[in-house]
C-alpha positions in Angstrom: -23.1 -2.9 -72.7 -25.2 -6.1 -73.0 -24.6 -8.8 -70.4 -23.8 -11.3 -73.1 -21.0 -9.0 -74.4 -19.7 -8.8 -70.8 -19.7 -12.6 -70.6 -17.7 -12.8 -73.9 -15.2 -10.3 -72.6 -14.7 -12.1 -69.3 -14.1 -15.4 -71.2 -11.6 -13.8 -73.6 -9.9 -12.0 -70.7 -9.3 -15.4 -69.2 -8.2 -17.1 -72.4 -7.6 -14.8 -75.4 -7.3 -17.9 -77.7 -10.7 -19.3 -76.8 -12.3 -20.4 -80.1 -15.6 -19.0 -81.4 -17.0 -22.5 -81.0 -16.0 -22.7 -77.3 -17.3 -19.1 -76.8 -20.6 -20.1 -78.4 -20.9 -23.2 -76.1 -20.2 -21.0 -73.0 -22.6 -18.2 -73.9 -25.4 -20.3 -75.6 -25.1 -18.3 -78.8 -24.4 -19.5 -82.3 -20.8 -19.5 -83.6 -21.7 -16.8 -86.1 -23.4 -14.6 -83.5 -20.3 -14.9 -81.2 -18.0 -14.0 -84.2 -20.2 -10.9 -85.0 -20.2 -9.8 -81.4 -16.4 -10.2 -81.0 -15.8 -8.3 -84.3 -18.2 -5.5 -83.1 -16.3 -5.3 -79.8 -13.0 -5.0 -81.7 -14.4 -2.3 -84.0 -15.7 -0.3 -80.9 -12.2 -0.5 -79.4 -13.5 -2.5 -76.3 -11.2 -5.4 -77.4 -7.9 -3.6 -78.2 -6.0 -6.7 -79.3 -4.8 -10.2 -78.3 -1.4 -10.9 -76.9 0.7 -13.8 -75.6 1.6 -14.0 -71.9 5.3 -14.7 -71.6 7.3 -16.4 -68.9 9.7 -13.5 -68.4 12.4 -15.6 -66.7 12.4 -18.0 -69.7 12.9 -15.1 -72.2 15.7 -13.5 -70.1 13.9 -10.7 -68.3 13.6 -12.0 -64.7 13.9 -8.6 -63.0 10.7 -6.6 -62.7 10.6 -3.2 -61.1 8.2 -0.3 -60.6 9.8 3.1 -61.2 8.0 6.2 -59.9 9.0 9.4 -61.7 8.4 13.0 -61.1 9.7 16.0 -63.1 12.8 17.8 -61.8 11.3 21.0 -63.1 7.5 21.1 -62.2 6.9 23.9 -64.7 8.3 21.7 -67.6 5.7 20.3 -70.1 4.1 17.0 -69.0 5.5 14.9 -71.9 7.4 12.1 -70.0 5.3 9.3 -71.7 6.3 10.6 -75.1 9.9 11.0 -74.1 10.1 7.4 -72.8 8.1 5.6 -75.4 11.2 4.4 -77.2 12.5 2.5 -74.2 11.1 -0.9 -74.8 12.1 -2.2 -71.3 9.2 -0.1 -70.0 6.2 -2.4 -70.2 3.6 0.1 -68.8 3.2 3.7 -68.0 0.5 4.9 -65.5 -0.3 8.5 -64.7 -0.9 8.6 -60.9 -2.1 10.9 -58.2 0.4 11.6 -55.4 4.0 12.8 -55.1 5.0 11.2 -58.4 3.6 11.9 -61.9 3.9 8.4 -63.4 4.6 4.8 -62.3 6.5 2.7 -64.9 6.5 -1.1 -64.9 9.9 -2.3 -66.3 11.4 -5.7 -67.1 15.1 -6.2 -67.5 17.7 -9.0 -67.4 19.8 -7.8 -64.4 20.4 -5.2 -61.7 23.0 -3.7 -64.0 20.5 -3.3 -66.8 18.0 -1.8 -64.4 20.7 0.8 -63.3 21.4 1.6 -67.0 17.6 1.9 -67.7 17.1 4.3 -64.8 19.9 6.5 -66.1 18.3 6.5 -69.6 14.8 7.3 -68.1 16.3 10.2 -66.1 18.1 11.6 -69.1 15.3 11.2 -71.6 12.5 12.7 -69.5 14.4 15.0 -67.1 12.9 13.3 -64.1 13.8 12.0 -60.6 13.1 8.3 -60.0 12.2 6.1 -57.1 12.4 2.4 -57.7 10.8 -0.7 -56.1 12.2 -4.0 -57.2 9.7 -7.0 -57.4 10.8 -10.0 -55.3 8.1 -12.4 -56.6 4.8 -12.3 -58.4 2.2 -14.6 -56.8 -0.3 -13.6 -59.6 -0.6 -11.1 -62.3 -2.7 -10.2 -65.3 -6.1 -11.6 -64.3 -9.1 -10.3 -66.0 -11.5 -7.9 -64.4 -14.9 -8.8 -63.0 -17.4 -7.7 -65.6 
């Protein structure tokens, strides 16, 4: 990947709404050249999309937790991500090495909702869970060093 594309990606990772004009100023390219490069990065799947960062407390989802799951029956098919995809409180699903198979990042409104979600996760995927509740988030979602 060209260095200029890395620069564009780093800028967009910091501000996904940065205009083509501002990107052009920061990179020294023309607006049309930046536009072409961004479109090419999207077509290649390097840029998967753009999204809004929400204040989860303001939208009623103040409780964040990480839920580690492992199958109750180790010989069962490894299809937990497919079985859990319908649960929209699960924000992310990461396959991990170690005792557990996956770590899920979840956001809910209350401890009662977390308890209900854990029951639904266990039932849907036939897994055991271990949960870590987030007390605070000093920072999150920063872009990678490219």
